[in-house]
C-alpha positions in Angstrom: -9.8 14.7 -1.5 -9.7 12.7 1.3 -6.4 11.0 2.0 -5.3 7.8 3.8 -2.5 7.2 6.0 -0.5 3.5 6.0 -0.3 3.1 10.0 2.7 0.9 9.7 4.4 4.9 9.0 3.5 5.1 12.8 4.8 1.3 14.2 7.3 2.9 16.4 5.1 5.4 18.0 3.0 6.6 20.3 0.1 4.3 21.4 -2.3 3.6 18.9 -5.8 6.0 19.7 -3.5 8.7 20.2 -1.5 7.9 16.5 -5.3 8.3 15.5 -6.2 11.7 17.3 -3.2 13.2 15.8 -3.7 12.2 12.2 -7.4 13.2 12.8 -6.2 16.9 13.7 -3.6 16.8 10.5 -6.5 16.4 8.4 -6.5 13.1 7.2 -10.2 11.2 6.8 -9.1 7.4 6.6 -6.1 4.8 7.6 -4.8 1.6 6.0 -3.7 -0.6 9.1 -1.6 -3.6 8.4 -1.0 -7.0 9.0 0.0 -7.1 12.8 -2.9 -5.2 14.1 -5.5 -7.4 13.2 -4.3 -10.9 14.0 -7.5 -12.1 14.6 -11.1 -11.2 14.8 -12.1 -9.5 17.8 -8.5 -7.5 17.1 -10.5 -6.4 14.1 -13.5 -5.4 16.5 -11.3 -3.1 18.5 -9.7 -1.4 16.3 -12.2 -0.6 14.1 -13.9 0.6 17.6 -10.8 3.1 17.8 -10.4 4.4 14.0 -14.5 5.2 14.4 -13.6 7.0 17.8 -11.4 9.3 15.8 -14.1 9.6 13.1 -11.9 7.8 10.6 -12.2 5.3 7.9 -10.5 2.5 6.8 -10.9 1.9 3.1 -8.0 -0.2 2.9 -5.6 -3.0 4.4 -2.9 -5.0 4.1 -3.5 -8.8 4.6 -1.1 -11.6 5.3 -0.9 -14.1 2.1 -1.2 -17.2 5.1 -4.3 -15.6 6.2 -6.2 -15.2 3.0 -4.5 -18.5 2.0 -5.4 -20.6 5.1 -8.7 -19.3 5.6 -10.6 -17.1 3.4 -13.7 -16.9 5.7 -12.1 -14.9 8.1 -10.1 -13.4 6.0 -13.6 -12.2 5.3 -15.3 -11.8 8.8 -12.0 -9.7 9.3 -12.5 -7.4 6.2 -16.2 -6.6 7.3 -15.4 -6.1 10.6 -13.0 -3.5 9.9 -15.1 -2.2 6.6 -11.9 -2.5 4.3 -13.3 -2.7 0.3 -9.5 -2.9 -0.7 -7.1 -5.6 0.3 -3.6 -6.3 -0.5 -1.4 -8.6 0.3 1.9 -6.1 1.1 4.5 -8.1 0.9 7.0 -11.9 -0.1 10.0 -12.2 1.8 12.9 -13.0 -0.2 13.8 -16.7 0.2 10.0 -16.8 -0.9 10.6 -15.2 -4.3 10.4 -16.5 -8.1 13.6 -16.3 -9.7 12.2 -16.6 -13.0 9.4 -15.7 -15.5 7.3 -18.9 -14.7 7.2 -18.9 -10.8 6.3 -14.7 -11.0 3.2 -16.3 -13.3 3.1 -18.9 -11.0 2.7 -16.5 -8.1 0.0 -14.8 -9.7 -1.8 -17.5 -10.3 -1.7 -18.5 -6.8 -2.8 -14.8 -5.4 -5.8 -14.7 -7.9 -6.8 -18.0 -6.7 -6.5 -16.9 -2.9 -8.6 -14.0 -3.4 -11.0 -15.2 -5.3 -13.4 -16.0 -2.1 -12.7 -12.5 -1.4 -14.0 -11.2 -4.5 -17.0 -13.1 -4.5 -17.4 -11.4 -1.4 -17.3 -8.7 -3.1 -14.6 -7.0 -2.0 -11.2 -5.9 -3.7 -8.4 -7.8 -4.2 -5.0 -7.4 -5.0 -1.1 -7.0 -4.4 1.0 -4.5 -3.5 4.4 -3.6 -4.9 7.7 -2.7 -2.9 11.3 -2.6 -5.5 11.7 -6.2 -6.4 9.0 -6.6 -9.0 10.5 -3.5 -11.1 13.8 -5.7 -11.3 14.7 -7.5 -14.3 15.1 -11.0 -14.8 17.7 -12.9 -16.5 15.3 -13.2 -19.4 14.7 -9.2 -19.7 11.1 -9.9 -18.0 9.7 -7.8 -15.3 8.4 -9.9 -12.2 5.4 -7.0 -12.5 4.3 -7.8 -15.6 4.5 -11.2 -15.4 3.0 -11.2 -11.8 -0.5 -9.8 -13.4 0.2 -12.2 -16.8 -0.7 -15.6 -13.8 -3.5 -13.4 -11.6 -5.3 -11.2 -14.7 -8.0 -10.1 -12.3 -6.1 -9.3 -9.6 -5.8 -5.5 -8.7 -2.6 -3.2 -7.8 -2.0 -0.4 -5.0 1.0 0.6 -6.7 4.1 2.0 -4.4 5.1 4.4 -6.5 8.6 5.8 -4.9 9.7 1.7 -4.9 9.1 1.6 -8.4 11.1 4.6 -8.2 13.5 3.2 -5.9 13.9 0.0 -8.5 15.8 2.8 -11.0 12.3 2.8 -13.1 10.5 5.9 -13.9 7.5 5.4 -12.9 5.1 7.6 -15.2 5.1 5.1 -18.0 4.1 2.0 -15.7 1.5 4.5 -14.4 -0.3 4.5 -18.3 0.6 0.7 -18.7 -0.8 -0.3 -15.4 -3.8 2.0 -15.6 -6.9 1.4 -14.3 -5.6 -2.1 -12.3 -4.3 0.0 -10.1 -7.3 1.4 -8.4 -5.2 2.9 -4.9 -1.5 4.2 -4.4 0.8 5.1 -1.5 1.9 9.2 -1.6 6.1 8.4 -0.4 9.1 10.5 -1.3 13.0 9.7 -1.7 15.4 11.7 -0.6 18.2 13.5 -2.2 21.5 11.2 -2.2 22.8 10.7 0.8 20.7 12.6 2.9 18.0 11.1 5.5 19.8 8.1 5.9 18.5 7.6 9.5 15.3 7.2 7.7 16.8 5.2 5.2 16.7 7.8 2.8 12.6 8.5 2.5 11.8 12.5 2.7 8.3 13.5 3.1 6.5 14.1 0.7 6.8 17.1 -1.1 10.4 17.6 0.1 12.3 14.5 -2.0 12.8 14.0 -5.5 9.3 12.3 -6.4 7.7 14.4 -8.9 4.1 13.7 -6.8 2.6 17.3 -8.6 2.9 15.2 -12.2 2.2 12.1 -10.5 -0.5 12.8 -8.9 -2.2 14.3 -12.5 -1.2 10.7 -13.7 -2.1 8.6 -11.2 -5.3 10.3 -11.4 -6.1 10.0 -15.0 -6.0 5.9 -14.5 -8.9 6.7 -12.5 -7.0 5.9 -9.3 -9.1 7.4 -6.6 -7.3 6.1 -3.2 -3.9 8.0 -1.8 -1.9 6.4 1.2 0.3 8.7 2.7 3.3 6.2 3.7 7.3 6.7 5.2 9.1 3.3 5.6 11.0 5.0 8.9 10.5 8.8 9.7 12.2 10.0 12.7 9.1 11.9 13.6 6.0 10.8 12.6 3.7 13.9 13.6 6.0 15.4 11.0 6.1 13.4 8.3 2.0 13.3 8.7 1.0 16.8 9.1 4.4 18.0 6.0 3.4 15.4 3.7 -0.9 16.1 3.9 -0.3 19.8 3.8 1.8 19.4 0.6 -0.2 16.5 -1.0 -3.2 19.1 -0.3 -1.3 21.6 -2.8 -1.5 19.2 -6.1 
């Protein structure tokens, strides 16, 4: 299995070329960049050269909604320069988040419209979740459901641990979301009170998530792209290495 690595995990560590070489040495075949690494087409070309030099691939990336909405042609050109096939919008700041079901349906429709030119160009386009999409609204509905009602063709990069942090059991959601989940973030949650210096996250296989069972369930949906992530590791080499070693056993 080829495993990818979200480069956000190493944002606080050494120069990117060194990080890429470290990941290749650890056994990763792919990386997932985030928007700050490719502010323009020239940045994207430079990033692609560094990734290629490390003998890695970039099948997916996080693009800001502002770029996709304001200049779809530029977003497409950047994706092609990176060699990216799967584009995901990763976040919505709290003041911008809808507060009711109608608002989330409208946001889903907005996402789908923004991504339409990318899809027409042959790219997969969708959303990457955090916890707030799995926190029930006042009427009991779930933002994630409403979002996909408004944008029924959107793909999902499922961040399973954020779903769990919202107090949800990810297993039923994996089944419900089904083939919409084309990629998944693989991350782990430390036992309560542990790893506070790492915001309560853990190396994959060292926390509370049942990744053996989760991988089986995700594979059954057809999900084939798995991206390792830790939002705030104190040691990215330790995290990258230990997590991949574990994932290779399940």
